[in-house]
C-alpha positions in Angstrom: -24.4 35.4 8.3 -23.1 34.2 5.0 -24.0 36.0 1.8 -25.6 34.0 -0.9 -25.0 34.0 -4.7 -28.2 35.2 -6.5 -29.4 34.0 -9.9 -29.0 37.5 -11.2 -25.3 37.7 -10.0 -24.6 34.3 -11.5 -26.2 35.1 -14.8 -24.3 38.4 -15.1 -21.0 36.7 -14.4 -21.8 33.8 -16.7 -22.8 36.3 -19.5 -19.4 38.0 -19.0 -17.6 34.6 -19.3 -19.7 33.7 -22.3 -18.7 36.9 -24.0 -15.0 36.3 -23.2 -15.2 32.7 -24.6 -16.6 33.9 -27.9 -13.0 34.7 -28.9 -11.8 31.2 -28.0 -12.0 27.8 -29.6 -15.2 26.2 -30.9 -15.2 23.7 -27.9 -15.1 26.6 -25.4 -17.7 28.5 -27.2 -20.1 25.5 -27.1 -19.2 25.0 -23.4 -20.2 28.6 -22.7 -23.4 28.3 -24.8 -24.5 25.2 -23.0 -23.7 26.7 -19.6 -25.7 29.9 -20.3 -28.6 28.0 -21.8 -28.9 25.7 -18.7 -28.5 28.6 -16.3 -31.3 30.5 -18.0 -33.6 27.5 -17.6 -33.1 26.3 -14.0 -35.1 27.6 -11.1 -32.3 28.0 -8.6 -28.6 29.0 -8.7 -28.0 26.5 -6.0 -28.1 23.7 -8.6 -24.5 24.7 -9.3 -23.3 24.7 -5.7 -22.1 21.1 -6.0 -20.5 19.4 -9.0 -22.9 16.4 -8.8 -26.0 18.6 -8.9 -24.6 20.6 -11.8 -23.8 17.4 -13.7 -27.2 15.9 -13.0 -28.9 19.1 -14.2 -26.8 19.1 -17.4 -27.4 15.4 -18.0 -31.2 15.8 -17.8 -31.2 19.0 -19.9 -28.7 18.0 -22.6 -29.3 14.2 -22.6 -27.7 13.6 -26.0 -24.3 15.3 -25.2 -21.2 13.2 -24.6 -19.9 12.5 -21.1 -16.8 14.5 -21.5 -18.7 17.6 -22.5 -21.1 17.2 -19.6 -18.3 16.9 -17.1 -16.5 20.0 -18.5 -19.6 22.2 -18.5 -20.6 21.1 -15.0 -17.1 21.9 -13.7 -17.3 25.3 -15.4 -20.7 26.1 -13.8 -19.6 24.8 -10.4 -16.3 26.7 -10.4 -18.1 29.9 -11.3 -20.6 29.4 -8.5 -17.8 28.7 -6.0 -15.8 31.7 -7.2 -18.8 34.1 -6.7 -19.6 32.5 -3.3 -16.0 32.9 -2.1 -15.8 36.5 -3.3 -19.1 37.3 -1.5 -18.0 35.7 1.8 -14.4 36.9 1.9 -13.6 38.5 5.3 -13.1 42.3 5.0 -9.5 42.2 6.2 -8.6 39.6 3.6 -10.4 41.6 0.9 -8.4 44.8 1.9 -5.1 42.9 1.9 -5.9 41.5 -1.6 -6.8 44.9 -2.9 -3.5 46.3 -1.6 -1.5 43.5 -3.1 -3.2 44.0 -6.5 -2.5 47.7 -6.4 1.2 47.0 -5.7 1.6 44.3 -8.3 2.5 45.1 -11.9 0.7 43.9 -14.9 2.2 40.8 -16.6 4.5 41.8 -19.5 7.7 40.7 -21.1 9.4 43.7 -19.6 10.2 43.7 -15.9 8.4 46.1 -13.5 
């Protein structure tokens, strides 16, 4: 049976992304602000499961925002949902392989490993 993304999980990850984006451009900060505000005011995390639903929720909540902004924020919310869903439902053998690869890989730097 597939695991489901919960609202608490989604909000926690979104809060982390929001904090990270505070060091970025004004455009990204506003994107993060809008995403967090909407997520805190919807009843179900499944609104973000599809791009169309995320966009429609944004359009009805932020009805004065421009189209480009609505598309960007809806993509952000949908990708975050898909990322969490994929991580939750990753087969155990794939998860272990990924962890092993990450342990073996070096951090990105200007100096070779």
